[in-house]
C-alpha positions in Angstrom: 35.2 81.0 84.5 36.5 83.4 81.6 38.6 80.6 79.9 35.8 78.0 80.2 33.1 80.1 79.1 35.4 80.9 76.0 36.3 77.5 75.1 34.1 76.5 72.2 31.7 73.6 73.1 31.3 70.4 71.0 28.3 70.5 68.7 25.3 68.6 69.6 25.0 65.1 67.8 22.2 66.1 65.6 23.6 69.5 64.5 25.1 69.3 61.0 28.9 69.3 60.8 30.5 71.6 58.4 33.8 69.3 58.2 32.0 66.0 57.9 29.6 67.0 55.4 30.6 65.5 51.9 28.6 66.0 49.0 30.2 63.4 46.8 28.2 60.3 48.5 24.8 62.2 47.8 25.7 62.5 44.4 26.7 58.9 43.8 23.6 57.4 45.8 21.0 59.5 44.1 21.7 57.9 40.4 21.7 54.2 42.3 18.0 55.1 43.8 16.8 56.4 40.4 18.2 53.3 38.3 16.1 51.1 40.7 12.9 52.8 40.4 13.4 52.9 36.7 14.4 49.1 36.6 11.2 48.5 38.7 9.0 50.6 36.2 10.6 48.9 33.3 10.3 45.2 34.4 6.3 44.7 34.3 6.3 46.3 30.7 9.2 44.4 29.3 7.4 41.2 30.7 3.9 42.1 29.1 5.8 42.8 25.9 7.4 39.3 25.8 4.1 37.6 26.8 2.6 39.6 23.7 5.2 38.2 21.4 4.6 34.7 22.6 1.2 34.8 22.0 1.5 36.4 18.6 4.1 33.8 17.6 1.3 30.9 18.7 -1.5 32.3 16.8 0.7 32.7 13.9 1.8 29.0 14.1 -1.9 27.9 14.7 -3.2 29.9 11.8 -0.6 28.5 9.4 -1.4 24.9 10.3 -5.4 25.8 10.0 -4.6 27.3 6.4 -1.9 24.6 5.1 -4.9 21.8 6.2 -7.5 23.4 4.3 -5.5 24.8 1.3 -3.1 21.9 1.1 -3.8 19.2 -2.0 -4.9 15.7 -0.9 -4.6 13.9 -4.3 -0.9 13.1 -4.0 -1.3 11.5 -0.8 -4.0 9.1 -2.4 -2.0 8.1 -5.1 0.8 7.7 -2.7 -1.1 5.3 -0.8 -2.3 3.7 -3.8 1.2 3.1 -5.1 2.4 1.8 -2.0 -0.3 -0.8 -1.8 0.7 -1.7 -5.3 4.3 -2.2 -4.2 3.6 -4.4 -1.4 1.3 -6.3 -3.4 4.3 -6.8 -6.2 6.8 -7.6 -3.6 4.9 -11.0 -2.7 4.4 -11.8 -6.3 8.0 -11.0 -6.9 9.6 -13.0 -4.3 7.3 -16.0 -5.0 8.0 -16.3 -8.8 10.9 -13.8 -9.5 13.3 -13.9 -6.9 14.8 -17.1 -7.3 16.5 -15.9 -10.4 16.6 -12.2 -10.4 17.5 -12.1 -6.5 15.2 -11.3 -3.4 16.0 -7.7 -3.7 16.0 -7.3 -7.6 19.8 -6.9 -7.6 20.4 -10.1 -9.9 22.0 -13.3 -9.6 23.9 -15.9 -11.4 20.8 -17.2 -13.5 19.2 -13.9 -14.0 20.1 -10.3 -14.6 19.5 -7.3 -12.2 16.1 -5.5 -12.3 17.3 -2.4 -11.0 16.7 0.4 -13.5 14.8 -1.5 -16.0 11.4 0.3 -15.2 8.0 -0.5 -15.2 7.9 -0.7 -18.9 10.2 -3.8 -19.1 8.3 -5.5 -16.5 5.1 -4.8 -18.1 6.5 -6.3 -21.7 8.2 -9.1 -20.5 5.3 -10.3 -18.4 2.4 -9.5 -20.3 3.8 -11.3 -23.5 4.5 -14.6 -21.4 8.3 -14.5 -21.8 8.7 -14.1 -18.0 8.8 -15.8 -15.9 11.1 -18.1 -17.8 10.2 -21.8 -17.5 13.8 -23.0 -18.6 17.2 -21.4 -19.9 17.1 -20.5 -23.6 18.8 -18.8 -26.4 15.8 -16.4 -26.4 12.4 -16.3 -24.4 9.4 -17.0 -26.8 6.0 -15.6 -26.4 3.3 -17.2 -24.6 -0.1 -16.7 -22.5 0.7 -14.9 -19.9 0.8 -16.3 -16.3 -0.2 -13.1 -14.2 -3.6 -11.2 -14.9 -3.3 -7.6 -15.8 -3.7 -6.5 -12.0 -1.0 -8.6 -10.8 1.4 -7.4 -13.7 0.5 -3.9 -12.6 1.6 -4.7 -9.1 4.9 -6.3 -10.2 5.7 -3.4 -12.6 4.9 -1.2 -9.4 7.4 -2.9 -7.4 10.4 -3.1 -9.9 9.7 0.6 -10.5 10.3 1.4 -6.9 13.6 -0.4 -7.1 14.9 2.9 -9.0 14.9 4.3 -12.4 13.4 3.3 -16.0 10.8 4.0 -18.3 7.4 3.6 -17.2 4.6 1.6 -18.7 3.3 3.1 -21.7 -0.2 4.5 -22.3 -1.3 4.7 -25.9 -5.2 5.6 -26.7 -7.2 4.6 -29.8 -7.7 8.5 -30.5 -3.8 8.8 -30.8 -3.3 5.6 -33.2 -6.4 6.6 -35.4 -4.9 10.3 -35.7 -1.4 9.1 -36.3 0.5 9.4 -39.8 0.6 5.8 -41.2 2.9 6.9 -44.4 5.2 8.6 -42.0 5.1 5.5 -39.7 5.6 3.4 -42.5 8.8 5.0 -43.7 9.9 4.7 -40.0 9.4 0.9 -39.8 11.0 0.3 -42.9 14.1 2.3 -42.0 14.4 0.9 -38.3 12.5 -2.3 -38.3 11.8 -4.2 -41.3 15.5 -5.6 -41.3 15.0 -7.8 -38.6 10.8 -8.1 -38.2 10.5 -8.5 -42.0 9.0 -5.9 -44.2 5.3 -7.3 -43.1 6.2 -7.7 -39.6 6.3 -11.6 -39.6 10.1 -11.7 -37.9 13.2 -13.5 -39.0 15.9 -15.5 -37.8 19.0 -14.1 -36.3 22.0 -15.5 -35.3 23.1 -17.8 -32.5 19.7 -19.2 -32.0 17.7 -15.8 -31.6 15.1 -14.5 -33.9 13.1 -11.4 -34.4 9.8 -12.1 -33.3 6.7 -12.0 -35.3 4.6 -8.6 -34.7 1.1 -10.0 -35.4 -0.1 -10.8 -32.0 1.4 -7.5 -30.4 -0.6 -4.8 -28.8 0.1 -1.2 -29.2 1.4 -0.9 -25.7 3.8 -3.6 -26.0 5.0 -2.4 -29.5 5.9 0.9 -27.6 7.3 -0.6 -24.6 9.6 -2.9 -26.9 10.8 0.3 -28.7 11.7 1.8 -25.2 13.3 -0.9 -23.4 15.0 -3.0 -26.3 14.2 -6.7 -25.3 16.5 -9.5 -26.1 18.5 -8.3 -29.4 16.6 -5.5 -30.0 18.0 -1.8 -29.6 16.6 0.6 -27.6 14.6 3.6 -29.3 14.8 6.5 -27.2 13.1 9.7 -27.5 15.9 11.3 -29.1 15.9 8.6 -31.9 12.2 8.1 -32.0 9.9 10.8 -30.3 6.9 9.9 -28.7 4.8 11.0 -31.9 7.0 8.6 -34.1 6.5 5.8 -32.0 2.8 6.2 -32.0 3.0 6.6 -35.8 5.1 3.1 -35.9 2.6 1.4 -33.7 -0.4 2.7 -35.9 1.6 1.3 -39.0 2.2 -2.2 -37.2 -1.7 -2.2 -36.4 -2.6 -1.4 -39.7 -0.6 -4.2 -41.3 -2.1 -6.8 -38.7 -5.5 -5.8 -39.5 -5.5 -5.4 -43.3 -6.3 -8.2 -45.4 -4.5 -9.2 -48.3 -5.6 -7.6 -51.4 -4.4 -10.5 -53.6 -6.4 -13.3 -51.3 -4.0 -15.9 -49.9 -1.1 -14.0 -48.3 1.2 -16.8 -48.0 2.1 -16.0 -44.5 3.3 -12.4 -45.7 6.7 -13.5 -45.9 7.8 -11.0 -48.4 8.5 -11.0 -52.2 11.1 -13.4 -52.1 9.7 -16.5 -50.7 6.5 -15.5 -52.6 8.2 -15.2 -56.0 10.2 -18.5 -55.4 6.8 -20.5 -54.4 5.4 -18.7 -57.4 8.2 -19.9 -59.7 8.0 -23.6 -58.4 4.3 -23.9 -58.5 3.5 -22.0 -61.7 6.6 -23.2 -63.9 6.6 -26.6 -62.6 3.0 -26.7 -63.1 3.5 -25.5 -66.9 6.2 -28.2 -67.3 3.9 -31.2 -65.7 1.1 -29.9 -68.3 3.4 -30.1 -71.2 4.7 -33.3 -70.3 1.0 -34.9 -69.9 0.3 -33.3 -73.3 3.5 -34.8 -74.7 2.6 -38.1 -73.4 -0.6 -38.2 -74.9 0.4 -37.6 -78.4 0.6 -40.5 -80.5 3.8 -41.4 -82.5 
């Protein structure tokens, strides 16, 4: 009995045991529970922040679109639409009247050169002077009444210009011509143009059946376009050779020559001093000789 009572009894199940207690698991479990609670607390706040950022981005895009619609210029869009319509109409005219020689896409063929890069100025000059369309191959296309109207010429020029590059059709006003320096224009004309077109702009023959045409029927717009594009045997006068102001001065001088009457009466075609002097010698001296012979024949021997 004494030994039995002295034997230590097993601890009850609910009693804490000193040997089984381990503080390490409690130290590990505590941070995990804290992390879960912190994650649960941060989750809704993070979602609210993301939703706020999306809303701010959407409102910013909407505001940008509204401001662009209100403040963006609309003039360029209208001009582009008009230009596209002119190009479409010009393409139809081109395919009917020009594509046979110059190719359906303007790339040229065995009977006509390429029109890529010639620009609207070349088309306006060639078509407005009636040189194109060409009825038959020749050494040089001559001036004749135009086949197309002014609107159709603008449409053809717009289409060819859309093929790429080239000078634009010229625009010169009456005020620019009236304000131009005629003396300076005359000097430039005599230095650069009179060798071929004659001192009075009546034209002259060249080699191989070519000729420098008369300028008496040329409009100011056509004169400037000819200088910038160099049709036939004419050289191209770029803005480095003749500035826009110089080109207008030359055009004003040509216009002045065409409109000014001859101070001596009959101009004899304005062919220059050599043919006029020759005509004066033949008519004047020949007439004097005829009178002398007539007087001598009437004298009685």
